[in-house]
N, C-alpha and C positions, 0 to 999 in steps of 0.2 A: 341405755343406763337401766339396770335392773333395780326395780322399786320393792321395798320390802312389803311383805303381805300387810293388809290393812283391814281392819274390822271397823264399820261404821253403823252407828245407830242414830235415832234421833237426838240422842244426848251428846254425840260427839264422835271423834276418829280415835282408835287406840291401835297399837302395834299389835300384831297377832302374837308376838313374843310375851305380851302381857297375860295371856290366857293359858289355862291348862288344856290339855287334850283329854278326851274330846272337847270341842268347844261347847260351853255351856249356853245353848242357845235359849234355855228356859230362863236364865238369868238377864239375858240381854233383852228379851221380850218376855217379861214375866206372865205367868198365867194370871195374875191380878189386874194386868192392865187391859183396856178394850183391845180387841183383836187377838185374844189369847186362845185361838181355836187351832186347828191343825195347821201343820207347816206344808207349805209348797216351795220348791227350789226352781229358779231358772238359773242356768248354766250358759255363761257368755250372753248376757242381756243388753250389750250394746249400749245404745242411748236410753234404754229402759221404758220404752213407750208401753209395753205389755206389762212390765212389773209394776211401774207406777199406777197405771190403770187399774190392775188388780188390787193393789194396796188400797186404793181410794174406793173402788166398788165393793170390796168384801173386807169389811173392817173387822169381822170376826174371825178371819184367818190371818195366819202369820206368814211372812215371805222372807226367804233367803235368796239374795241374788249373787252371783259370782261372775265377776268380769276382769279380765287381765289388763285391759287397756286403762290406765290411770284417768285419763281425760273422760272416758265415758262413765267410769264409776263415780267420778265426782260430779259429773252432770246429774246423773240420778239422785245421788245425795242431796245436792242442793235443791233440786225441784222437790224431793220428798220433804224435806225439812220446811221449804217455803208452803208448801200444801198441808202441812201440819199432820201427816201420816205418821203414825208411831208403831206400826205392826209389821217392821222390816229390819232386816239386817242386810247390809252389802258389803260384801268381801272383795278386796282387790287381791288377785293372786291367780296363781296356774291352778285350774280345777282339778286335773289329775293328783298333784300333790295335796291339795285341800281335802279331797275325796279320800285318799289313802292314809292320810296322816292326821287329820285335824277334825273331820266332821264325825258326828256320831251316825252309826249304821241304823236303818230302819226308821226314820223319824218322819218321812215326808208322805203325804198323802198324794203328791204329784211332783213328778220332775218334768220341766219343760225344757227343751233343746231345739232352738229354732236357727236356722240356717248357719250351722257351725262352719269354720273354716275346713274345707275338704282336704287341704294339704295334697294336692294333686301330685306332687313330685315324688316319686319313690323314696327317696332319701329322706322326706318329710313325713313318711307315714306313721313313724313311731309317734308323732305329736297328735295323731287323730285321737279324738275323744271316744269313739267308737271303733274298737279293735278286740279281736278275741282275747287278748291279754289284758284289756282295761274295762271291757264293757260291764262286767261284775260290780265295778266300782260305783258306776252309774245306777245300775240297779239295786246295788246294796243300799242307797240312799232311802227306798221305798219301805213304807211301812206295809202291814198286811192289808190287802185290797187296794194298794196305792197303784197308780198308773204313771207310764211315761208317754209324753207327748213330743213328737219329734217332726220337723219339717226342713226340706232343703230343695233349692232349685238346681243343685249339682246332682243330675240324675244317676250318673255313673256311681257316685258315691252313696247316693239314697239306695241304690239296688244293693250295694255291698252292706250297707246298715241293715236294711230288710233281711239278707242272707244271714247275717251275724244273729240278729235277734231271733229269726225264725229257727235257728239251729241251737238256739240256748235252751237247756232243759227247763219244763215247767212254766214255759212263757207263751202266753196268747198274743200274737201280733194281728193287727187289723190295719189294712191299707185303706186310707180315707180318701175317695175320689173326689168328694165336694170339699168347699172352703170350710173352715170352722163355722159354726153356727152364728157367731157374734161377728164374724167378717175377719179381716186380716189383723194378725196379732202383732207384727213388727213391722218397722218402716220398709224393710227389704219386701216383705210379702205384700205390702199395699203397692208397692212400686212394681213387682213382678207380676200382680194381678193385673195392673192397668196395662202393662205390656203384653200381656197374654202369655207370659213365660209358663211353662209347665213346673208345676210343684209337687212333690212327692210328700205325703203327709202320713205318719204313722201314729197309732196308739197301741202301746204294749203293755199287758197286765201280767204280773207273775202269778203263779198259781201257789207257789210256795217260797220259801225263803231261796234267794238265788244263790247258786253253787258257782263254781268256776266254769267258764265255757269250755267245751271239750278241747277247742283248739288252742286255747290259752293256758290250760292246766299244765300242759308239758313245759312251758316256759317258766313255771313257778318253782322255786327252789325251796326245800325245807331241811333243816339239820336235826337228825335225831339226837338223843342225849348222848352226852360225851361218854366214852367208855374208861374204866379205871375207877379207882376208889378215890373218895373225897382227899383232896389235897395233892393228887398225883395228877401229872399231865394225861389227857386222854386224847383220842381221836375220834373224828366222826366225819363220814363222808356227807357232801351235800347232794341231795336225791331230788328229782322231780316229785311233785306232789302225787301220791298213790303208789309210788314205788316202794319196795322194801328192802332193808339191807341184806346182803348176802351173808 
């Protein structure tokens, strides 16, 4: 069953259709409220271990969480409300759709993506969060000086993400060999560290506003202005980005 996109805050739950686009995050967590500092985003927050801890430990920051699974989104929302945290927005919905159509660009000081579904079957690769055609959506959330934090235990996918990020123009990518300074950030990470399972961790920092990935730009289509005079039918070719009409 497909569930409609939902926006939850300390004050209640509302359908995404109740809001304009881009989503007015500064209205949902106003700057006059405690915790009205910089925004951080966690995509696919699962049961919300890391997101809730950060909300409670960093009340001067604001946090946006995105989770597709309604049960997990509700688990975080209930826990955050019981603990009295006010500096958060939790969205239920597909991250690629929300990033491309709903969220404002360049608002986050940090984006966190931990143990995303690697979609190992080739027919499911289009669902991956990190792909040459979609990685600009993730990086596009970052404000100047913002950073992307990533971790996975699916090493084949992790190496692919590393390759995609390292080939992205103007992006500094560092592989982190040691665990995070504060220890495991998610339930999966805690479990895998106990098991001794290898984990690939990355930190990426854009040096400039993110363009399109070179491998993904060819798949983006743009339509130039219609030919003809006003009131008359015109024609336009759909062209890859960067191409010019003949």
